[in-house]
MIKOLGU-958944 format. One record per atom (N, C-alpha, C): x, y, z; residue in one letter. Coordinates in steps of 0.02 Angstrom, whole numbers, plus 50000, padded with zeros to 5 digits. Example, Ala and Ser with C-alpha at 12.3 -4.5 7.8 and 13.67 -1.06 7.14 Angstrom:
2
506604971650390a
506154977550390a
506604983550390a
506424988850354s
506844994750357s
506455000250394s
This chain:
542
490464975350098m
491174972250128m
491304977650156m
491604981750212m
492224985250229m
492634981550240m
493434986350228s
493894983250238s
494324984550309s
494774982150321l
495064982450382l
495624990650383l
495304995150386r
495725002050375r
495375006150426r
495835012050446p
495575018950495p
495155019550446p
494685024450511p
493945027150465p
494045034750441p
493515036150371h
493745042350330h
493985046950364h
493645049450410h
493735055350448h
494645056750462h
494845050450444r
495765052750453r
495935052550379r
495635050950333r
496045049750275r
496375055750234r
496205058750257t
496445067250216t
497115067450238t
497325062850265t
498035061750313t
498335055450303t
497965051650311r
498155043250294r
497795040950266r
497335041950240r
497135036850161r
497225029850192r
496925029150256l
496805022950288l
496285019050289l
495865014650453p
495725017050448p
495945015050423p
496615025350154a
497165022950117a
497285028250067a
498185043250011a
498155041749922a
499025039649933a
501885058049604l
502625054049613l
502955056649565l
504735066249542a
504685070449488a
505615069849455a
505695063749442g
506305060449411g
506595060149340g
507035062649334a
507235061449256a
507595054949223a
507275050149183t
508055045549164t
508655047249187t
508805042749213a
509805044549209a
510005038349187a
509705035349167g
510255029849117g
509645022649121g
509955019149081v
509575014349075v
510055008249070v
509915001949089l
510354995149074l
509984991549053l
510284987649000a
510094982348968a
509764977748995a
509324976448955a
508614971348976a
508734965449013a
508534961949058g
508894955549098g
509304956249135g
509664962649134l
510304963249181l
510104962949247l
510314959549310v
510244959649366v
510524965649394v
510214966949464a
510024973949484a
510754972249507a
511134980049480a
511784982349547a
511784985149595a
512284985149633p
512174989949702p
512134994749691p
511854998849748a
511805003449739a
512175010049726a
512915006749734h
513435013149728h
513735012149675h
513465005149628a
513855004249559a
514255006749511a
513735014149520e
513725017949452e
514605021849461e
514825021049385s
515585027249412s
515295032949425s
516155037249460g
515865042149490g
515165042249549g
515125047249589p
514575048049622p
513995045349625p
513755040949672a
513085038449654a
512615042049665a
512135040449622a
511645042849583a
511055043749644a
510705048349650p
509985049349702p
509625044049688p
509455040149756l
508965034449732l
508275033849694l
508325030249638g
507625030449593g
507755034649536g
508455035949522t
508635040849476t
508765037149399t
508865029849410v
509125026349361v
508865020449354v
508695019249290a
508105012849277a
508785008249258a
508105002549287r
508794995749309r
508114988049277r
508244985049288t
508134977849264t
508144972949321t
507754969249349a
508074964049383a
507674958649365a
507924953249351g
507634947749333g
507104949049273g
506224948149299h
505764950449255h
505404956549278h
505694960249319a
505674967549342a
506104971049312a
505554978149320r
506084981949280r
505814989249298r
506174995149340f
506075001649366f
506205005449301f
505935011149316v
506205015649242v
506105023149303v
506105028449286p
506155033849341p
505665036549263p
505185043149321g
504705045449277g
504405051449310g
503755053949278p
503325056849331p
502885056449367p
502825057849438c
502525056549509c
501815054249471c
501485050949492p
500765046849465p
500125053549512p
499615054249481r
499255058449500r
498965055249557r
498625060749606t
498355057449659t
497745059649702t
497205057449732a
496625057949737a
496715065849772a
497095067249818d
497185071149857d
497765075849856d
498035082849832p
498625085549833p
499295084549886p
499715080549865i
500435080949916i
500805084149891i
501155087449920p
501465093549919p
502275090349899p
502435087049982a
503215082149952a
503355078149873a
502755076049839l
502905075249790l
503245079149735l
503505083849769r
503665088449723r
504645089149720r
504505085849785t
505305084649779t
505535075649774t
505175073849749a
505335065049754a
505575064549706a
505875058249694n
505965052549622n
505545049449627n
505025048049562c
504585044449546c
504855040149498c
504425033149479g
504375030749432g
503985025049451g
504105020649403t
503775015049378t
504105007049387t
503825003049415l
503944996749433l
503384992149391l
503864989149324t
503574983749294t
503664976349302t
503104974149325v
503264967649353v
502754960649289v
502764956249318p
502384950549288p
501674952249343p
500994950149300e
500264950349342e
500444944149382e
500564938849351t
500464931949386t
501254929449376t
501274926849420r
502024924849406r
501944917649393r
502634914249385d
502424906849398d
502004901749447d
501534899949400r
501134893949441r
501474889549490r
501934885449465h
502324880949487h
502654883349547h
502634889149572h
503004890149641h
502524891649667h
501844891149671g
501424891049725g
501254897049739g
501444897149805d
501404905649849d
502134907149859d
502574905249831h
503274909149874h
503424911449818h
503204917749777g
503594922849741g
503894921349675g
503964914149661g
504494912549612g
504394914449541g
504824915449483y
504894917149434y
504734914249393y
504514910449329g
504304906149296g
504494908849221g
504514904349173d
505004907949102d
504264912349079d
504594914849022e
504074921848990e
503344917948965e
503324914148949e
502794910048934e
502144909348984e
502364908849043h
502084907849101h
501764916149128h
502194920549115e
502214925849123e
501544930349095e
501614930449045g
501164933648999g
501004940749014g
500554943949059r
500284951349039r
500654955249087r
500884962049115k
501434964849144k
500974971749188k
501104971749230i
500734977549269i
501234983549291i
500934988449310t
501394993449327t
501134995349377t
501654998349417l
501565001449500l
501835006349512l
501375011349540a
501935018049530a
502425018749602a
502865021649604v
503475021949659v
503885028349675v
503755030049724a
504035038149736a
504495036949807a
505095040649796i
505575043049827i
505685047749860i
505315048649946i
505605055649967i
506235055149999i
506515061450002p
507105062450006p
507085061450106p
507565060550142a
507705061150186a
508015068550217a
507635068350293a
507605078650279a
508075080350320a
508875076250322t
509435078750315t
509945074750297t
510585078650251k
511045076550204k
511375071350236k
511645070850287n
511915067350324n
511415059250372n
511335055750293k
510715052650307k
510775043450311k
510395040650337a
510845033750336a
510655030850262a
511195024850259g
510985022350199g
510745017750180g
510135014050227d
509675009950206d
508835014250209d
508635014550172p
508085017050179p
507505012150194p
506985015850199i
506395013850241i
505705011850191i
505425006650171v
504835005550132v
504225003250164v
503795008550119w
503025011050165w
502585005450138w
502294999150177l
501654995550165l
501094998250191l
500714998150160a
500145003050161a
499425000450182a
498995000850222g
498454996150247g
497884995050198g
497604996650239g
496674994050189g
496394987450184g
496584979050170p
496904980150101p
496624983750058p
496934986949983g
496724990949944g
496914997349934g
497215000350001d
497445005850019d
497955009749974d
498005014849941d
498785014749899d
499155019349929d
499985017749954a
500285017949982a
500615025849984a
500545027249895v
500745033849902v
500385041749942v
499555037249919s
499215043049966s
499425042750047s
499715039150079e
500145038250151e
500475040250159e
500835045750104i
501365047550129i
501155054750183i
500845058050171p
500895063850238p
500855059450307p
500465052550302m
500675052350393m
501525048550397m
501705048250355a
502445045550371a
502835051450368a
502605056750351l
503015064250362l
502795067350404l
502175067150406n
501785069350500n
502425065650537n
502345060650554g
502655057250597g
503535055250612g
503795060650563g
504415061150558g
504845055050530g
504705051250503l
504955044050478l
505425045550429l
505515050150388n
506165051850343n
506645056250368n
506715057350444r
507035061350487r
507875059150459r
508135053550458d
508745052850420d
508835047750375d
508255046950357r
508165039350283r
507765042550220r
507765040050170d
507455040950113d
506835034850130d
506075038250115l
505595036550103l
505375031950055l
505355024950060i
505155020749981i
504235020749984i
503755023749922f
503445022849933f
502995018549841f
502765013549857m
502665008849793m
501755006049803m
501405008949747s
500585006849760s
500774998349749s
500174994649801q
500304988949795q
499814986949724q
499924982149700r
499594979949629r
498894981349656r
498624983649580g
497864983249582g
497634992749621g
497934995949670t
497614998449700t
497805005949643t
497585013749679y
497345018249654y
498055020649600y
498495020849616s
498965023549551s
499435018649536s
499335012349534a
499235008649493a
499135006449426a
499315003149375d
499055001649325d
498914994449296d
498544990149322p
497774993149311p
497794996749372p
497155001549373q
496805002349456q
496214999849449q
496244994249502l
495594988849525l
495114992749558l
494744999849574t
494545004449594t
493864999949575t
493265000049630c
492674999149607c
492125004249639c
492275010849605p
491905016049656p
491095014249680p
490785007849625n
490145008249628n
489955003849703n
490615000149731v
490324995949790v
490445001249856v
490715006249818d
490795011549904d
490195014449896d
489825019249839q
489565020949840q
488865016149846q
488795012349844f
488155007649879f
488165008149975f
488815009150009a
488885009750051a
488595017350082a
488475020850032a
488315029950068a
487545027150034a
487295022850001d
486855023549968d
486385019350010d
486365017050052s
486395011550059s
486045011850154s
486475018650161l
486095021850253l
485365020150272l
485185021350224g
484265020650242g
483835015750222g
484485009050222l
484135002250242l
484434997950313l
484214992150324v
484434990450371v
485074986850346v
485574986950400f
486084986450373f
486344976950376f
486024975050405g
486044967650419g
485654963150378g
484984967450371a
484734963350326a
484674957750260a
484514953350280p
484614948550200p
484544952550126p
484184955250132s
483924959250075s
484504964350053s
484574967850106t
485194971250093t
486074967850068t
486124961650121g
486394958850080g
486614956749993g
486074954849993r
486014952549890r
486124956349875r
485954964049887l
486084970649855l
486934968249858l
487134970649904h
487734971849912h
488104966049882h
487954961049884v
488374956149844v
488444955249739v
487564959549748e
487754960349651e
488054965849666e
488414971249710e
488864976349682e
489604974049659e
489634969449736t
490194963849716t
490334959849652t
489934957749616r
489774955149560r
490034958649502r
489724965649489k
489704971949460k
490474972749466k
490854973449519c
491664973649517c
491864970449494c
491874962949487r
492134959249489r
492134958249396r
491514959849365d
491594960349308d
492124966449273d
492094972149317r
492424978649298r
493164975849307r
493444971349323v
494094971449352v
494454965049280v
493774959649276v
493904957649220v
493764960849129v
493454967549135s
493444970849078s
494104975649081s
494594973949113r
495124977449121r
495714974549103r
495804968749095g
496174961849039g
496334959449128g
496134961149180a
496474957449232a
496414952349255a
496874947049291d
496674940749353d
496564941949391d
495944940749420p
495834942249492p
496044938849546p
496284933149529s
496664927349567s
497534930149587s
497684935549538a
498534936649532a
498414942849595a
497944945449624y
497904951449669y
497954948249739y
498424945949760y
498504946549851y
499104945649857y
499154942949925g
499824942649967g
500304942549961g
500514936249921p
501094932149909p
501354936649835p
500884938949788e
501244940649736e
501494949049746e
501104951949788s
501134958049817s
501984958349855s
502184955349900a
502644954949938a
503344951849872a
503214947149830a
503564948049782a
503784953149743a
503344956549713d
503314965049692d
503814968349733d
503884969349787y
504134971949847y
504944969149848y
504754963449854d
505514960949842d
505994962349772d
505534962649712d
505854965249630d
506024970449650d
505544975649699l
505814984149687l
506434984849722l
506534983249763r
507204981949833r
507974981849775r
507734975949714k
508314975049671k
508344980849625k
507844981049607a
507604985649520a
507914991649551a
507884992949617l
508205000449666l
508984999449651l
509294994449667g
509804993049658g
510014993649765g
509584990549788i
509784993249868i
509924985649891i
510464984349931r
510614979049972r
510244980150044r
510034982050062k
509614981050136k
509194989650135k
508724986950145w
508314992150184w
507624988750229w
507514995050266n
506884992650328n
506334991750297n
505904990550330v
505024988950309v
504354990650367v
504154996650355f
503494997750403f
503034997050349f
502494991350413g
501994992150380g
501104991950436g
500914996450405i
500204998550445i
499584994750443i
499024993350490s
498624989350467s
498544983450422s
498344981450362y
498424976650306y
499194976750310y
499534981150295g
500134982050278g
500924979550330g
500244977650396t
500674971150428t
500654963550413t
500094963350393n
499914956750354n
500314956450288n
500484959650248l
501054960050197l
501404958950216l
501804964350283a
502504962850292a
502854957250302a
502314952550362l
502384944850374l
502344940250317l
502164941850287h
502024936850211h
502954938950170h
503104945850189y
503424946150144y
504334943750170y
504034943650241m
504914942850290m
504824934250278m
504294931750275r
504254923750270r
504464920250210r
504274924750150l
504454923550094l
505254924550055l
505404931850063h
505844935650035h
506314939450085h
506634936750153p
506874938450194p
507544940950169p
507894940250153e
508454942550104e
508394948050085e
508674954550114g
508724962350115g
508444967050153g
508334963150211i
507744966450251i
507984966750315i
508294972750334r
508784975850417r
508384974850454r
507784978250448s
507474978750516s
506784977650500s
505954976250516v
505384977450492v
504984981550578v
504664987850548g
504124987750594g
503444987650559g
502914985550624i
502184980750610i
501734986650650i
501334989050639d
500814993950665d
500124990650665d
499774989950704g
499104987050704g
498994980750670g
499134975250698v
499484967750659v
499014963450659v
498884960850594l
498374955150571l
498884950550532l
498874943950590p
499394940150558p
499094935350501p
499494935450462p
499044932450409p
498814924550435p
499154919850482a
498734913150514a
498024915750568a
498084918050553l
497584922650594l
497064926450565l
497194928450527a
496564936550485a
496004931350447a
495394936050470g
494714934050453g
494344937150505g
493594932450507g
493224939250556g
493054934650610g
493314930150640a
493424927850681a
493834932450749a
494744935550737v
494834938350743v
494764945950739v
494264947650719t
494064953650695t
493344953750760t
493064948350766w
492734949550847w
493144951250897w
493754947050904k
494234949850957k
494424955950960k
494634958950913a
494844963650891a
494184970750936a
493684968950913a
492994971950930a
492974972451001a
492954965151038r
493214964451097r
493584969851155r
494224967451135e
494764972151157e
494694978951138e
494674981151087g
494614988751103g
494094991451129g
493564987551117y
492724991351136y
493114990851236y
493254985451278d
493544983551321d
493904988251343d
494284991351302g
495324995951324g
494755000951343g
494325003451312l
493965012551296l
493545011251367l
493015007751356f
492565005851424f
492915005051488f
493284999951496k
493725003551555k
494055008751571k
494285013451512a
494435019251539a
494215023951547a
493505024551539c
493215028051546c
493045026051623c
492855019451646e
492945017151720e
493205019551769e
493925018951750d
494565020451790d
494445030751794d
494025031251755q
493945039851744q
493405040951802q
493425043951861p
492615046151915p
492085050251868p
492435055351852a
491705057251800a
491505054751752a
491825052851709c
491755047451660c
491105042951712c
491525038051742n
491005031151771n
490455034151824n
490445039451839t
489835043751874t
489435045151837t
489515047551768r
488935050751712r
488755047251670r
489225040351680y
489115034851607y
489115027951664y
488815025351708p
488985019851750p
488735014151701p
489115007951698n
489035003151669n
489075004751602n
489405006451576l
489375006951502l
489775002551449l
489794997551483k
489984991451407k
489354988651429k
489084986751462a
488114983251463a
487604985451438a
487794993651462t
487204999051400t
487454996351339t
488024996651315f
488064996351252f
487964988851229f
488014984851251e
487804977951215e
487264978651225e
486804982351284r
486024979451274r
485714984051226r
486084990451207l
485804992651133l
486044991251085l
486414986851082v
486584980050995v
485914977251018v
485714972351031g
485204968551033g
484464973251037g
484504979451085e
483934982351050e
483554984250978e
484124988050982v
484114991650906v
484204987150846v
484574981950847e
484584973150817e
483554972450796e
483304971550862a
482844968050850a
482194975450823a
482434980750822r
482004988850816r
482324992850799r
482664992250740p
483094996850698p
482735003950722p
483205007950737v
483175017950739v
483155019750674v
482745023850654t
482755027950587t
482825035050597t
483405039050580t
483165044550580t
483475049550546t
483595055750533t
483825060850481t
484155066650508t
484915066350484v
485405070150493v
485615074450440v
485905079750456t
486505085350389t
487215082050410t
487495079550347v
488115080150346v
488385083850330v
488895085750332p
489335092750289p
489585089050252p
489325094150174g
489695094250103g
488885089250071g
488385089750120h
487735087150085h
486925090450136h
486915095450110p
486595100950130p
485735096550153p
485655091250072a
485025089450085a
485085083650143a
484615081750175p
484425078550236p
484645070450245p
484955065850262v
485065059750260v
484775054450296v
484455052850273k
484155047150319k
484615040850341k
484465038750409v
484845034650437v
484735029250453v
484645024050454v
484385015850471v
485155014850550v
485025014050595l
485435010550644l
485215005950667l
485384999250654d
485144992850707d
485904991350708d
485874984950750g
486464980250795g
487384981250734g
486974977650691g
487814979350644g
487934984650646g
487564992650628v
488154997850632v
488255002250707v
488074998450761l
488324999150813l
488894997350817l
489074991050797v
489434985550807v
490174990550772v
489854992050701n
490384996450658n
490475000250687n
490205006050695w
490235010950727w
490855012750775w
490755006850835l
491285009050897l
491825007350875l
491845000650830a
492614998850791a
492935005950782a
492445009350753s
493005013550697s
492985021050752s
492425020750795a
492345025650843a
492905027450902a
493195021750917t
493885021650971t
494555027150954t
494435027950885h
495035033850865h
494605041450888h
494015041650912v
493825048350940v
493375046051015v
493955043751050a
493625041851116a
493225045951148a
493615051451152a
493345055051223a
492505056251209a
492245055151142g
491425056951152g
490935050551151g
491415045451136v
490875038451132v
490485036851200v
490785038151260p
490175035751314p
489585041051320p
490035048151284r
489125052051281r
488745049251210r
489095049151180s
488435046151106s
488285041151130s
488375032451163i
488195030251172i
487585032051236i
487745035451295d
487165036051328d
486575041251294d
486615047751234e
486305049251208e
485475043651159e
486135038051144l
485675034451128l
485355029951149l
485355028051220a
485205025551268a
484465029851295a
484835035851281h
483965039251311h
483665043251235h
483905040251191g
483305039851141g
483525045251075g
484225048851062n
484395052651035n
484865050150996n
484665047150952p
485235042850891p
485715047650849p
485775055050859r
486025060050836r
486785059650808r
487225059250868r
487715061250855r
488075053550834r
487605048050837i
488105041650807i
487765040950719i
487205043450731a
486995044150642a
487525048250597a
487535052950637e
488015059750599e
488705054650573e
488875052050635q
489595050750622q
489715044650566q
489175038350582w
488975034550532w
489155035650466w
488335042850448a
488315044050387a
489125048250346a
489275050950409g
489755056250387g
490315051650350g
490425048350378g
491005041750343g
490765037250274g
490215035750275k
489875033550206k
489975039250148k
489985045250162l
489715052450120l
490095054750110l
490735053150132s
491485059150143s
491735056250063s
491935060450023p
492245059549957p
492765056549973p
493105056250006q
493625051250021q
493485042650022q
492765042250029a
492765037050029a
492425032149967a
492435038949921i
492005035449860i
492855033749810i
493065026449780g
493475026849718g
494055027149727g
494265026049788r
495065026749804r
495235019049814r
494615015249848t
494915009149881t
495115004249841t
495514998449814s
495424994449765s
495274986249797s
494704986349767h
494334979749806h
494444976849751h
494744976249722g
495014970549672g
495554969249705g
496054970449751l
496574968049790l
496474965749860l
495874969749865a
495564966049920a
495084959849921a
494724959949892y
494254955549890y
494834947749865y
495394950749828g
495734945549806g
496144942349872g
496154947049912i
496494944049988i
496054940050017i
495414943450029f
495074939650078f
494884933050048f
494804932349983c
494534925349957c
494884921349929c
495694922749913r
495964919649926r
496404916349987r
496484919850031e
496884918950101e
496464919150172e
495904921650163w
495504920250235w
494914916850223w
494504917750156t
493684911850179t
493874906650166t
494444903550146p
494464897550121p
494734894050187p
494954897550231y
495454893550287y
494824895350355y
494164898250346e
493854900450392e
493174899750385e
492544895550400s
492024893950390s
491574901450424s
491014900950396e
490564906650421e
490204905550499e
490304897350524a
489994894850579a
490734897750630a
491184897750623d
491934899350631d
491734906250669d
491604909850608i
491514919450629i
491004918650695i
490214915250696v
489894914850725v
490004912350786v
490374906650788r
490504905350855r
490914911250911r
491324915250871a
491914919450899a
491794923750917a
491004924250883g
490884930450909g
490264928750984g
490044923850963q
489694920451041q
489974920651091q
490634917551086r
491034918651146r
491344922651166r
491224929551143l
491554936951152l
491194942351163l
490534938251161f
489894944151128f
489434938451159f
489164935151217p
488614929251220p
487914934051217p
487934940251220t
487324942251224t
486824946751155t
487474945251075f
487294947051037f
486944942951003f
486344948350970p
485994941150915p
486354937750868p
486044931550830r
486534928650796r
486574933150724r
485864936050696s
485934940550657s
486584948150670s
486744948850702v
487354951450718v
487874948250702v
487934942350750l
488474939450747l
488904938350655l
488344937650613v
488704933050564v
489014937450510v
488934944050534n
489434948750509n
490034950750554n
490494949850562a
490994951550610a
491004960450566a
491254962950623p
491564970450613p
492064970450549p
492124974750501f
492324977850437f
492074972850392f
491844966650384l
491824961350348l
491204958150329l
490894962950344t
490134962950307t
490094958150253t
489594949550266w
489354950850184w
490104944250158w
490374944750201l
491244942350176l
491214935850144l
490834929550164h
490894922850129h
490284923150055h
489784928550067p
489504927949995p
489654932549964p
490094937549979d
490664942349932d
490844936149887d
491204932149917c
491954928649926c
491574922149882c
490914921949873r
490794916549829r
490664919549764r
490504926249769a
490174930249690a
491074931249666a
491624932549701w
492234933049684w
492464929449626w
492364921649670d
492564916749621d
493124916249621d
493734915549647v
494374915749643v
494834907549680v
495124904049672p
495484897549689p
495764900249763p
495744896249829p
496054896749865p
496894896949871p
497294899449905a
497864902049911a
498084895049932a
498844890849922d
498994887049952d
498994887650035d
498984881250038p
498704880250128p
499294886050173p
499934884950133s
500374888350178s
500404897850196s
499854899750166i
499644907050182i
499364907950227i
499294902850271r
499134902850363r
499724900050384r
500274900950379d
500854899850391d
501224904450445d
501314903850510r
501654909450560r
502264910850530r
502434917150535t
503124920950511t
503484917750576t
504084915450562y
504714915050608y
505304917350573y
505524922550617s
506094927950598s
506454928950645s
507214929150638d
507494930250657d
507864939750656d
507414943050595i
507514948350591i
507024955050645i
507564960250655p
507394965550724p
506594968250690p
506254966650743t
505794967950730t
505194972450785t
504864980450750l
504524981550822l
503814982050797l
503504978350832v
502784976450859v
502064979150875v
502044983350862l
501484991150876l
500974988750898l
500534989450940s
499744989350949s
499494995050979s
498674996450996g
498665001551012g
498194998251077g
497985000851136g
497554998551185g
496804999651176g
496655003251118f
496085006851098f
495575002351017f
496134997950996d
496174995850931d
495774989550927d
495044991850907a
494424987250874a
494604986750838a
495104986150796q
494864984350706q
495484977250708q
496004979350728t
496444972950741t
496724970750787t
496604966150832a
496524966150898a
497464968050948a
497454968750990p
497994972651041p
498314965051052p
498024959351042s
498394954451080s
498814949651016s
498514951850951s
498774950450890s
499534952250884s
499484956850894g
500404958850908g
500764954550951g
500634953451027a
501154949351053a
500964941551015a
500524939250977y
500304933250941y
501064933950895y
501074936150845a
501314938550778a
502284939650831a
502374940550891a
502924944550923a
503264937450920a
502884931950957r
502944926250979r
503634920450926r
503464923550878t
503784918150832t
504394923550793t
504474928750833l
505044934650793l
505434936050851l
506034932350862s
506644930050908s
506744936250934s
506834941650876r
507154946550886r
506684952850895r
506014951250946s
505544955550904s
505504959950969s
505014964450993i
505094969051056i
504074972551023i
503864970551080a
502944972551048a
502774976451109a
502544981351096v
502294988051132v
501474987851111v
501104988451183t
500584990451165t
500634999551195t
500245002351144v
500495011151173v
499525013051189v
499385011951262p
498785012651292p
498585019451264p
497995020551259y
497225025351238y
497185027051176y
497405021751119v
497665025451076v
497385019351022v
496945020750963a
496515015950929a
496855014050877a
496685010750821h
497025006050760h
497625011150728h
498335008750716v
498645010950689v
499055019450730v
499365014450792v
499555020450849v
500055026450812v
500385025350750f
500995027750741f
500745035050711f
499895033950681a
499495040150668a
499415045550700a
499205044950763d
498945048550810d
499515049850872d
500025044350910s
500185045750949s
501075046850945s
501195052650968k
501905054150966k
502535051450999k
502165047851054c
502565043051075c
502595035751051c
502265032551014a
502205029950942a
502775030350882a
502735035950869q
503225038650822q
503875039750838q
503855039650916t
504675043550931t
505015034150948t
504545031650964m
505055023850952m
504895021150905m
504525021650852t
504615022250780t
505175023450734t
505425029050737v
505875031950716v
506585031450767v
506545029450823s
507215027550871s
507415019650849s
506955015550828f
507035009650824f
507335007150760f
507245010550721f
507665008850640f
508345012350652f
508265018050705d
509015021350723d
509485013550766d
509035011250807r
509265008450856r
508954999550863r
508944995250790p
508164990550800p
508224986650872p
508954984750899d
508874979550966d
508554984851005d
508684993651018a
508464995451074a
508235000651055a
507605000651058p
507215007351036p
506995011651121p
506865017851091d
506655021451154d
506035021051145d
505945016851219t
504995016751246t
504865019651312t
505335027351320s
505355030451403s
504595032651380s
504575035251345c
503905040051322c
503095035951369c
503095030951346l
502625024551381l
502475027751452l
502885029851471a
502475031451546a
502245035251548a
502265040951520g
502135048351533g
501325047651486g
500955042851473l
500405042251428l
499575043551480l
499315047251466t
498575047451513t
498055046551472t
497425044151488p
496925042651444p
496645048751438p
496045047351387p
495755055451360p
495505057751410p
495235064351403a
494625066651446a
494015067051423a
493635060751456f
492895061051412f
492365066651416f
492155066351360e
491735072351364e
491225070351428e
490945076051456i
490575076151521i
489825078451507i
489265077451482a
488625080151472a
488295082251510a
488005088751517p
487725091551554p
487165085951593p
């Protein structure tokens, strides 16, 4: 199964399309409710430098965590850990309540990094970042936040979601990632490939359990309660929330379950809990693909050189599904030739990621139509074989979310029906696996966790000011899902940034400007840059 994250070619800066130096300044007595941010005598201590306990959660300053890639900004960060119950009181269902100590048992530890604002005259309310995935580590996404200027005048707070790379326990499963790399030469959608994949999922579950973790404790409402605890334990009265990709799903849970203490919310690449699953992923593919195809059609040079691009692509999906294409390519960092098999499922997933590099997509499709699969095969293999694709995703968290929140409320037939409505020419063997969610239901049968309370699918109704961002080329979370979420957020502003793929903040200066201005003025962000955006100049082959 693939997670809903940006493709690997951008993870060096994004870790999506997912990678803490303060010393202890003081300790409050265990069980003390978090004090206001400026409760200490004398000048206020820098955020994240004071140990505090809030309910059954405790923040302790300490070293910054290890990261998969160097993150220079951590050298000036205040870091520490938040310790929380692994499982809160089951009698509170999915509402993140606290039970007695006897109900809590095991504790888990989440890494925290606080990046100071770029200016000394900073706003008093920081921004907390909710990472994508599901299963990406927020700490690894620090470079993306800083590249977008999000810390211009606010401190930024990053906490590893439970089970992720810098958390303890770390519920990564490199075997699942390695299988994706090792299976490039297998037929992607073949039942035999699915059986091998599900076996790796079972191994992953065994690994999670062997670490003493409860697989059912790693999902959205528990993570939302973790962030509520973090705000209290840091002594913050009000903060702002910014979530990308899966982090938008978590942000909507958080707004619904713990609205107190939230000043404003930004969500980018929106996946509403009420829709999450395979059907909406087919809808995302349809909208993202069509956005790119229309941009080519509207550009005379592209439309002349690559006419009927949409029909050509959809015809190719059926053709290579019936007769998979095998080729051999060389991938940077892998001098040995790599065998790659392209079938219909590969093309569907490749294009859903390739909208990030839209300028070359029409040429790649055209080359495959004329018997040359090299460009597509190189991109597909490069993502799977990248070192950044191995051992960084928390599959323990991802499967918990998929299997508690999504599959109990959407059948395999629902996924196929959604695909048939949107892509009526695709063979059923392609439609059974929605993009990025390959073998979703068989994986969840192997993961074997109970369904979440039905309230997990509730829509979020809120008057918290919210900026809802989508990309016109987003084939991973449907642009229309942003508008859907905004309809029940009474003080929301929904914006689709044209010509940009999943998570517009990462690639669009316009989106970055809007986001920073939103946190300054949540009811009146500056959206004027939208008027000057232009489509990509598509590559025109000789």
